[in-house]
N, C-alpha and C positions, 0 to 999 in steps of 0.2 A: 520518398525517400530521401530525395534530394533537398525538400523541404524541412525535413524534421532534421537531417544533418547540422543545415545553417542555423537552424534556433538552437540544439545542440552547443553551436561553437558561438555561437553568441552568448549561452550561459556563461562557457569556460572562459570566455572573452570579450566580457560586456563593453569594453573601453575601446575595442577594436574595429576598425570599417572592415566590413565584407565586400569583396567584391567576386564576380563569378565571370568566371571565363567560361564559354560553351563555344562546340565545333559540330556541324552539319545537325545532325540527330539532335545531340545535345543543344543543340539550339532554340528545339522545339520545349525543351523543361526550364531553361532558360527563362523562355516566355511562358509558361506555363505557372514555373515559380510565382512570377508576379500576379498572374490572375488570381492567383489563392491571397497573396499578399502582394499589395502593390507596393510594399515598403520591406520587403522580406532581404535586401543588401542594399547598398549603398550605392552601387552599378553594375553594369553589365558590358562585358568585349564580349563579342559573341561574331566569330566568321565560318561565312556561309550558312547564312540564317535562313533556315525551312520558312517558307510563307505560305506555297501552297503548289498545288500542278507539280509536285515534283515526279520529272519524267515525261510525265502527261501533259506536253505542251508542244506548242506550234513551234515555239523557237528550237527545242530539242530535235524536231523532224526536218527545221531545215539546216540545222546546222550537220545532221547526219547527210543530209540529201548534197552536201557540195564538199563532203568528205569524200573520203574512198572507199566507204561504206558499201560493200556488195548487196546490186539489187536485190538479191532473194532475200535478203537479212532486214532490209529495209523494209520492204513486203509486211514481213512477220509484223513488224515492228509498227505498224501503220493498221495493222488486222488486229491488234491486240486492243481490246478494251477494258479500262478501268474498272468495271462491273465485273468483269469475268477472269483477269489477268491470271496466269498462273506464275508460281515461284520461277518455270523458266522463264517465261516471257522476261519477265520482272531482271533475270540474268541478261537476260539476250541486251535488254533495255543498254542495263549497265557496264556491261562488259563491252557493248558495240562503243559507249559514250569515250571509256577509258581506251581504246585500240584506236579511235578514227577522229575523235578529237581532241580538244585541249581542255576538255570540261572538269576534267579530275583534277588533271596535272599540266600543267603549262609546259612546254619542251623547250621554252628559249630561258626561263627561270633557273636559277641554282637550286638543287635539291635542297630539302631540309634535314639538319644532321641526326636522321635516325637512328643511325648505330650509337651517337652518343645518349640519346634519349633511351634507349633498351637497354643499353649500360648501365644509364641508372638509376634504371626501375630494377635491376636484377641487383643493382647494389645495394639498394635501399633494402633499410630493416623492417621497412611496411609493406613492400610485397617481397611474396615470393614467386617463385617457376610457375607453379597453376595458375597464379592472379595475372601472370602476363597470357598466357596460353587463352586466357579466358575471354582477354581482348581478342586476341586473333580468330580462335575459335569461340564464339557466343552466340550461334545457332540463329541469327536474326533471317538467313536466308530462306531458310523453311518457314519462318515463322507469316502467315498468309494472316492472322487478324491482325498483329503489329504494322505489317504492309498494307491491310484495308484503312486502318485507320491512318495512317499516315498519307496514304493517295488520297483519302478524304476530308483532309485537314486545311483547314484558311486561316492562318494566324494575324491576318490583315488587321482585323480591328483590335485586337487584342495589344496587338504592338503601336496599332496608330495614339493607344491611350495610356503609354507609358509614363510612368510617373519620378521615374528615376533616371540616370544619365543611361541610353542606351545605345554605344556604342558598337555597328556591325562594319564587319572591315570585309571585304568580298573580292574576290581575284575576277581580274578585268576577264578572264576566257570562262568564268564560272557560268556553266547551263544546267547545274543539278540544281542547285538554289540558285534562279537566274536573278545573275547581278543588274539586269534590266529591270525586273518585275521590285527589286527591293530598293533600287533608285527610285521609281517612279511611285513607289508606297511612301518613302519617306519625303520626299517633295512634296509630296499630297497632301501629307499628314498634318504640317504646319503645329509641327511641335517640336520645343526646342530641345528637349530631351533625347530626342530620335535623331541619332543622326547616321550617314550611310561615309564611309571612307571607301574608296577602290584601289585596289594596290596592284601594280601593275606584274607583268610576269607570274601569273600565282590564276590557277583554278580553284576547282573547290577543295583540294587538300592545297594546304601554305606550304612553299615553298623555303626557302631559305630568307628571301623579302619578304614574307608573309608572317614569318615566324618573329623577326625581328620588328614589322609592326605590330604586332601583338606586344610584345614585352614593351613597347615604345609607350602605345596608347592605354595599358596597365598602368603603366608610372606617370603618365600625363593625368590619370584619373584620380 
């Protein structure tokens, strides 16, 4: 659907350049679009790029061990297996990262202006209240097949071979889409098109500084 949308926009505006902004799970789509057509867009800016081992990573366990995560929760997380993980276990890992670490949201950074974004969505003629509700309640938490696909996904080689400017912005405390792993991937790829920049005081969800960096990067491209 995303690829078809880009083709349609190209037909409508053949002289315009097209840049993709993706975030978190959306970064899977921005990579997969280029797997289908390496020059589908003129560039990509991705925040919190998913690469591989979402949640099932030694870095996540170590960070939780050094946090205030209760021992019982930690043991349950360690006992969960990637092949047999239940929706409840996945929610436990996710909620523990939110509550006990800065993996999702950095506590030092200023928060993004979510209220203004919501107000803009509701005021826009392109969206309805139903659309806004679909963003918040979209069923992904209970979609086991989608979780399985993402947990087993590895986009490393696909990202190594991108043929257009692909700038990955990572929060410095992001362990959901590990900033450490993304930096290692970009450094070893040796691809001039693939770049990574770390944004301070940001986690997997961009704060105010992260939003500014996204806009700055898009304008630069």
